[in-house]
N, C-alpha and C positions, 0 to 999 in steps of 0.2 A: 274722865276718860283715861287719864294717865295712870291714876291709881288702878283702874280696872284692868289695864293691860299689864301692868307691873305685877299685879297680884296673881293673874292667870299664868304669866310667863314664869313666875317664880315656883308656882305649884308644878308646871310642866317641867321645869328644871328639876325639881325634887323627884318627880317620877323617874326622869333619866338617871338621877343620882342614886336612887335607892331601889329602883326596879331590878336592876341586876348588879348586886354589890360586887366589887373588885375581888375582894377575897372569896368570893363564892363562884367565881367565873368557872372552876373546874368541875363544880357540882351541879350547877343549875341547868335542868334539862339536858344534861350530855348523856347521849346514849352510847352503849357500847357496841351496837351495831352500825355498819356503815350508813351513811345517808341514802334515803331513797327519795325520789322526786317524780312527781307526775303532774301533767298539765292538760288542760283541755279548754276548748271554747264552745259556746253554743250561741246560736242566733236568737237575739231577744228583739228584733225588729217588730214594730207593732203591725198588726194587720191593716189592711186598706180601710176596713171598718172602724178601726181604732184611731184613725188619723182625724184631726180637728177639720171642721168644714173648710177652713181657709188654707188647708194644705196644698202644696204643688206636688206632693209625691215623696218619693224616697231618692235621695241622691246617693247615699251608701248605706250599707246594712250596719246594724248595731248589734254588739256582742257582750255577753258575759265571759270573761276569761279567769281562770283560776289555776293556781299553782298549789299543790299540796306537797308538804314535806314531813318526813318522818324518820327518826334517828333510833328507833328501838325502845326510847323511854317515853317520847311524847311525840305529838304531831302539830302541824300548823297549816294554815291555809291563808294565801294571798289572793284577793279576789278583787277584780274591777270590772265595772259594768259601764258601758257607754250611756250615761244618763246625766242629767243636770245635778241631781242630788239622790242620795240614799237617805230616805226618811228614816226617823227613829223606828217607825212601825215596820219598815223593811228590814232594817238591821236586826231588830229583835226577831222577827220571823226567820230570817236566814241563819243568824247565829244559833238559835235554839234547834232548828232542823239539822244543821250540821252537827251540833252536840248529839242530838238524840239519834240521829241515823247514821252518822260517819265517826262519832267518838272524838271529835276535835273540840276541845274546850273554847268557849267564846274569847277568853283572855288571848287565846293564840290565833284569832281570827281577825284580819283586816279586811274591811269591806269598802272599797273605795268608788266613787263615781268620777268619771273623767272631767264632769262639769261642762260638757258640750251644751251649749245653748240651743242646739238644734235637734233635741231629743224629745219626743212627746212623753211626758212625765207619766210613767206607768206605776200602778199601784196594786195592791191586793195580793191574795195568797198565791195566785198562779204566777204572777211575776217573780215573788220569792222563790216559788218552786223551781222556776227555770234557772234562777241563779244558783240555787243549790244543785241543780243537776249539772252544772259545769264542775262543781266541787266534787260531786259523785263520780263523774268521768275521769276527773283528774286523779282521784284516789285509785280508781281502777287501773290507771296507767303507771302506777308507781314502779319504779325501777331503780337500781343502784345508780348513784350520781355523785357528781362532785360540784362544788360551788365556788365561784370566784367573784371578786368585787373590784370595780375600777370606776374612774371618773373621768369626764371629758367636759367640752364646753360647746355650746350652741349660742348663737346670736340672733335667734329668730324672736326673742322677746324684748320688751322696752318698758321701762316705768310708765304708766299712764296718768300719773298726778302732775298736772302743769298748771301754771298760773298764766291766764290771759294777759298779755302785756298791755292790752286796750282797757280792759276793765279792771285789772288787778284782782280778779276772782278765779277760783278754782275751775278748771275745765279737764275734761277727758281727752287727753291727746299725748302724742309721743314726747317724753321728757328724756332726751338723750343723756342728760347729766344725772338724772335720778337714780336712786339705788336700784340695782337689778342683779339677781344671781343668775349667772349664765351655766351653772353647773349641771351636768348630765350625770346622774348617778345610775349606775348599772350593776345589777346582781345577775350573775349568769349562772345557769345550770345545764350541765351536760353529762352525757353518760360516761362510764369509765374509759371507753374507747374514744372520747372525744365528740361524739355525735350530739347535735343540739337538742335540748329538751325545752327550755323556757329561758326567759329573760324578763326581769322585773326592772323597769326603768323609771326615773323620776325627773321630772323637769317643771318649771314654773312658767306657765303661760295661760291665759284664758282662751277658751275654745270658742271663739266668737266670730270667726270669719264667715261662717255660713248662716249667721243669725238673721239675715233679712231675706233670705232666700225663701223661708217658709217651707223648706224641705227637711226631711229627716236626714241627719248627718252625725257621724262621729267627730266631724271637724278635725282638728290637727292630731288629737290624740288617736283617733281612729286610723287616719291616714298613715301615721307613723308606725302604729303597730302592724297594719296590713303591709307596709312596705318591708319591714324587718321580716315578717313571716313569709312574704313572697321571695325574699332574698334566699331563703333556706327551703324553697319549694313547699311551704306550708308544713315543714316537719318540726317546726318550733312554735310555741304560743308566746307572743310578745305582749306583755302586760304592763300598762301605763300606770303610773300613780302621779297625782298632782302635787307639785311642790307649793311653795308660798306665792301663789299667783293672784292674791288679793288685789295687788296694785300692778299687775303685769299684763300688758296686752301684746298681741303680735306686732311685731315691729312694722310690717307693712299692712296698713289698715286703711289706706287712702279710699279705696272704693267705697268703705262704710261712710267715711265722712262726706264723700261726694254724694252719696244717696241720700244721706241725712239733709243735705243742703237743698237737693231737689225736692225732697218731701216737704220740708219747711216752706219753701216758695209755692208749691202746689197748694197746700193747705191755706197760706196766707192769701192766696187769690179768692178764697171762699170765706175770708174773714176770720179764719181760724188760726191762732198762735199756738204752734206746738213746739216752738224753739226749746223749750225745757221741760216738755211733757210728751216724749216721743210714743206713738202707738207702738204696740209690741210687733216684733218681727218687721215684715215688710208692708205691713198694712198701710194702705193708701198709695203705694207706688204703682205708677202706671207702666206694666210689664210690656205694653206694646210700644212704648218710648224706646227707639233705638239705643239712646244713651243708657237708659236703666238697663236694658238688656244686655248691653256690652259689659257694664259694671258689674252686673250679677254674674256673667260667664267668666269674668276675670276673678271673682271671688272664688268660684268653682276651682279655677286653676290654681289659685293661691292656696287652697286647702291642700291640693296634692303637692305643690311645690314645697311648702313648709313641713308637710309630713315627710316627705323624702329627705330634705335637709336634716330634720331631727332624727330620722331613721338612719341616715348615712353615719351620724355621729355615734348613735347606739352600736352600730356594727364596727366602727372604728375602735370604740372602746373595747368591745368584746374580742376583737382580734389582739389587743394589746394586754389581755389579762394572761399572766404567765403562772401565778400562784393559785391553786385550788386545794380545797379541803374536802375529805371524804367523811370524816368524824366531826360533827359540829354540834354544839349545845343549841337547843330550841327553847326559848322561854318567852313568855308573854305577860304583860302586866296592863291592867285597865283600871281606871277609876273616873267618877264623874264629879265635877266640881260645880260650885254655884258662884256666879259672879253677879256683881250689881247690874241691873238692867235699866234700860231707858227706852222711852217711847217717843218717836217724832211726832212733832205737833203741826209741821207745816208740809208742803210738798214742794216738787221741783228737784233738779239734780244739778246739772252744771251751772255754776254761776250764782246758785243760791245757797246761803248758809243756812244749815239745818237749825231748827229750835227743838228742844227736847224737854221732856219732864221724866221724872223718876218712875220706874215701873217694876214689876215683879223680877225677881232674880232670874237670870238665865242659866240653864244647865248645859255644861259643855263637857263632853266625853273625851278624855285623853287616853291614849294607849301607846304602848311600846312593845316592839317584837324584836327579840334578838335571834339572829341567824348567824351562828359562828361568831365572828368578831364584829359583825355588822349590826347596827341598832336602827331599826326603823320606827321613827316617831309618828304619831297619828292624831289628829283633832278634828272633831266635826265642825269645823268652822272654816271660813275664808281668811287666811292668814296673810299679812303684809310681809313684804320681804324683809325689813329691819327687824322685826320680831323674830323671824326665822334665822336670821344671820346672827342675832344675839344668842339664841338658842344653841347654834353650832359652836359659837365662840365660848360660851360659858359651860358647855357639856364637858363632864369629865372624860368622855370617850371621843 
């Protein structure tokens, strides 16, 4: 596993190193025309008929959000959808349609999922079409713009890898001493007279607060985007991108742990041990139980609270950005690598060591998009904090 991680990281570092050579910075994707930017979002919430039978409805709406950039020489698109994942099939369909219909090369397109655990996983050509429609509308809104970059911090995440002091085994819980990146990275786009157009922000936290509600929700990413948009009377599109959240949970997650214990005890009364094989979502929870109802209501409040806290930091960073550019290079690079694969041979999660056997190689897509002096890295995998921190540390940019 160590060799696997080192090899893949080395290749990603190579992409960062050679994707945009230093001595070619003035030539790569640099247009002579001023930057133009457009943004849009469209509702991609599933209809009532598309919800699973165990669904308790919609907590908040899901969106596809897009930012299109154009500099006279080339164009690029930043797309995020409120979904658990973007499948390879969806990525292929979206990037090909964006190229064929809107003239934006796939290498210059980033398609990101917020990784909310409370979205109905949508598939098929109609879903891809709706995502592409957000890009189409964003391109229609192109207008002269300037871009600025800044960073801040938010403390709503925490490392979730912990050793149980009683058993000496791994457990999913808050590890306040574990590695955790608190950085909020913000790419701001505004008109030449300072009117907001869009913001592309990055943070590392799992969107799992609403997971047991069995309600459709954008979770923390959706709440943060809506909060920023509402702060500008919806004259801006706030696009989330997920950082290295593979080992990062929301710092306040107690309701989930409490509901877990309630469910374990309820199942145990029926002679069923689910302590390390939890049913999906909130399956099996007695929602008529006042304690369960209270905890679930607190989870709904927590989604809004954490979204507001993160959104406030995005706004804080935006207010502090003083340097902006109107003529910027745009350049993208993508490749697919093959890493050694393995297959798990046992089951269980917390407290049980996994056993594995060699399996077919795994293909991982890597990408890089340069917007001015800002480089955005991309990987279709759930990356852990230390891997991303090493990437930042060893990157030449």
